[in-house]
C-alpha positions in Angstrom: 136.6 126.7 61.3 139.6 129.0 61.4 140.4 132.4 60.0 144.1 131.9 60.4 144.6 135.5 61.6 145.6 134.9 65.2 142.6 137.1 66.1 139.6 135.8 68.0 136.1 137.1 67.1 133.3 136.6 69.5 129.9 137.4 68.1 127.5 139.0 70.5 124.7 139.3 68.0 123.5 141.9 65.5 126.7 143.9 64.7 128.5 143.6 68.1 131.8 141.8 68.3 134.4 141.3 70.9 137.8 140.9 69.3 140.9 139.5 71.0 144.1 140.6 69.4 147.3 138.4 69.0 148.7 140.1 72.1 145.5 139.6 74.2 143.9 143.1 73.8 140.1 142.9 74.2 138.4 145.3 71.7 134.6 145.7 71.6 133.0 147.1 68.4 129.6 148.7 68.4 128.5 148.2 72.1 125.0 146.9 72.0 125.2 144.2 74.6 122.9 144.0 77.6 119.9 145.4 75.7 120.7 143.4 72.5 117.9 140.8 72.0 120.3 138.7 69.9 123.0 138.6 72.6 122.8 135.4 74.7 122.0 136.1 78.4 125.3 134.6 79.6 127.3 137.0 77.4 125.6 140.2 78.4 128.3 141.2 80.9 131.8 141.9 79.7 134.4 141.3 82.3 137.5 142.8 80.7 137.9 145.4 78.0 140.8 147.4 76.7 139.2 149.5 73.9 135.9 150.2 72.3 135.2 151.3 68.7 131.8 152.8 67.7 130.7 153.2 64.1 127.7 155.5 64.4 125.0 156.8 66.8 122.1 154.5 66.1 120.8 152.7 69.2 121.7 149.2 67.9 125.4 150.2 67.8 125.7 152.7 70.7 123.0 152.2 73.3 125.1 150.4 75.9 128.3 152.3 75.4 128.1 154.2 78.7 127.1 151.2 80.7 129.8 149.0 79.2 132.4 151.8 79.9 131.3 152.0 83.5 131.5 148.2 83.9 134.9 147.7 82.2 136.7 151.1 82.1 138.6 150.5 78.9 141.7 152.7 78.2 140.4 154.0 74.8 137.0 154.7 73.2 137.2 155.5 69.5 134.4 157.4 67.6 134.0 160.2 65.1 134.5 163.6 66.5 130.9 164.6 67.2 129.9 161.3 68.7 133.0 161.4 70.9 131.9 164.8 72.2 128.4 163.5 73.0 129.9 160.6 74.9 132.0 163.0 77.0 128.7 164.8 78.0 127.5 161.4 79.2 130.5 161.0 81.6 133.2 159.3 79.6 136.6 161.0 80.5 138.4 163.2 78.0 141.6 161.1 78.3 139.7 158.0 77.3 138.0 159.3 74.2 140.0 159.0 71.0 138.1 161.2 68.5 139.0 161.0 64.8 137.5 161.4 61.4 137.4 159.6 58.0 140.7 159.1 56.3 142.7 159.3 59.5 144.7 156.6 61.3 145.6 156.6 65.0 147.5 154.2 67.2 145.3 152.7 69.9 147.1 150.5 72.4 149.4 149.1 69.8 146.8 148.7 67.1 146.4 151.0 64.1 142.8 152.1 63.7 141.8 153.7 60.4 138.4 155.4 60.0 136.9 154.8 56.6 133.8 155.9 54.7 130.3 154.3 55.1 127.0 155.2 53.4 124.2 155.2 56.0 123.0 157.8 58.7 124.2 158.5 62.2 121.7 160.5 64.3 121.4 159.8 68.0 117.9 159.3 69.3 117.7 161.0 72.7 114.6 162.3 74.6 112.4 161.6 71.6 114.6 163.7 69.3 117.3 162.9 66.7 120.6 164.7 67.6 123.5 165.1 65.3 126.1 162.4 66.0 128.5 163.0 63.1 128.8 160.8 60.1 128.6 157.0 60.0 131.9 155.2 59.4 133.7 151.9 59.2 137.1 150.9 60.5 140.2 149.1 59.2 142.0 147.6 62.2 145.6 146.6 61.8 146.6 144.1 64.6 150.0 143.6 66.2 150.9 140.9 63.7 150.0 143.1 60.7 146.7 141.4 59.9 144.0 143.8 58.8 140.2 143.6 59.3 137.7 145.8 57.6 134.7 146.4 59.8 132.2 148.1 57.5 129.6 149.2 60.1 126.1 149.9 58.7 126.5 150.7 55.0 125.2 150.4 51.5 127.7 149.1 48.9 129.7 151.9 47.4 132.3 152.0 44.6 135.1 153.4 46.8 135.2 150.0 48.6 137.6 149.3 45.8 139.9 152.0 47.3 139.7 150.4 50.8 140.7 147.1 49.2 143.6 148.7 47.2 144.9 150.8 50.1 144.6 148.4 53.0 144.2 144.9 51.5 142.1 143.6 54.4 142.5 139.9 55.3 138.9 139.8 56.4 135.8 141.8 55.8 132.9 142.1 58.3 129.9 143.1 56.3 126.2 143.8 57.0 123.9 141.5 55.0 120.4 142.0 56.5 119.0 144.4 53.9 116.4 147.1 54.5 118.6 149.4 56.7 121.9 148.2 55.1 123.0 146.4 52.1 121.6 142.9 51.5 123.4 139.7 50.2 123.4 140.9 46.6 125.2 144.1 47.5 127.4 142.5 50.1 128.7 140.1 47.4 129.6 143.1 45.2 131.3 144.5 48.2 133.4 141.4 48.5 134.3 141.8 44.8 135.3 145.4 45.2 137.3 144.7 48.3 139.1 141.7 46.8 138.6 139.7 50.0 138.3 135.9 50.3 137.0 135.8 53.9 133.9 137.5 55.3 131.9 137.5 58.5 128.3 138.6 57.9 126.5 140.7 60.5 123.4 142.9 61.0 120.9 140.3 60.1 118.2 138.3 61.7 117.8 140.5 64.8 114.4 141.9 63.6 111.9 140.6 61.0 112.8 143.3 58.6 116.4 142.1 58.3 115.8 139.3 55.9 119.3 138.8 54.4 121.2 135.7 55.5 124.8 134.3 55.3 123.5 131.5 53.0 122.1 134.1 50.6 125.5 135.8 50.6 127.2 132.5 49.7 124.8 132.1 46.8 125.4 135.6 45.6 129.2 135.2 45.8 128.9 131.9 43.9 126.8 133.6 41.2 129.6 136.2 40.8 132.2 133.5 40.6 133.9 134.7 43.8 136.0 132.4 45.9 134.8 133.8 49.3 134.6 131.8 52.5 131.6 133.0 54.6 132.1 132.5 58.3 128.5 132.2 59.7 128.8 132.6 63.5 125.9 132.2 65.9 125.6 134.8 68.7 127.8 133.7 71.6 130.1 131.7 69.4 133.7 132.6 68.5 136.0 132.1 65.5 139.7 132.7 65.2 
């Protein structure tokens, strides 16, 4: 099973991925690792990390960001402006944080990182209260070889995914399929259609009983739409590249 992108994707469960770029950069997206019940025990410690990208402030995407930073001291941590400020109050250095906002692109260690829209919520649960963490987002990551990956984050399907497809022409989409808190397989298949992608890695499913959507259901929904989409179903701890 190969994506033919020269990028390696290790799935750590739920929506957490460690990506290895063509030039060997290690990029962690949505750092829920050591407290992630879907992450295999022998993958709960990350030995080397160059950059970290965070889509929003919910615990299942953010909870281990500070600890992962302390373990690995990556050169760059990317998040929306308000969430970046919150992480600075937790001890992440100013020169490591790379705040940005939707529609913008910045160069991160030789990669182009574009922050795009998502439809979800993004509050941070802290001390029993919900604190404002900025808006939820997704990312389009352009790797050193020009290949582009759209990481949707937590989102519903939305019509402007067609703009993401038109503007960035991603070679791969990483989409939530679990339903209840994000889109399910029906909506994820429509997202594939809007994006015009032929390869997708499903995520945000199976971690909790409420997340009932599955990769097989996504395949069925894509088939029902007549879409030629290859679904890469990776088990936690496994890699594809």
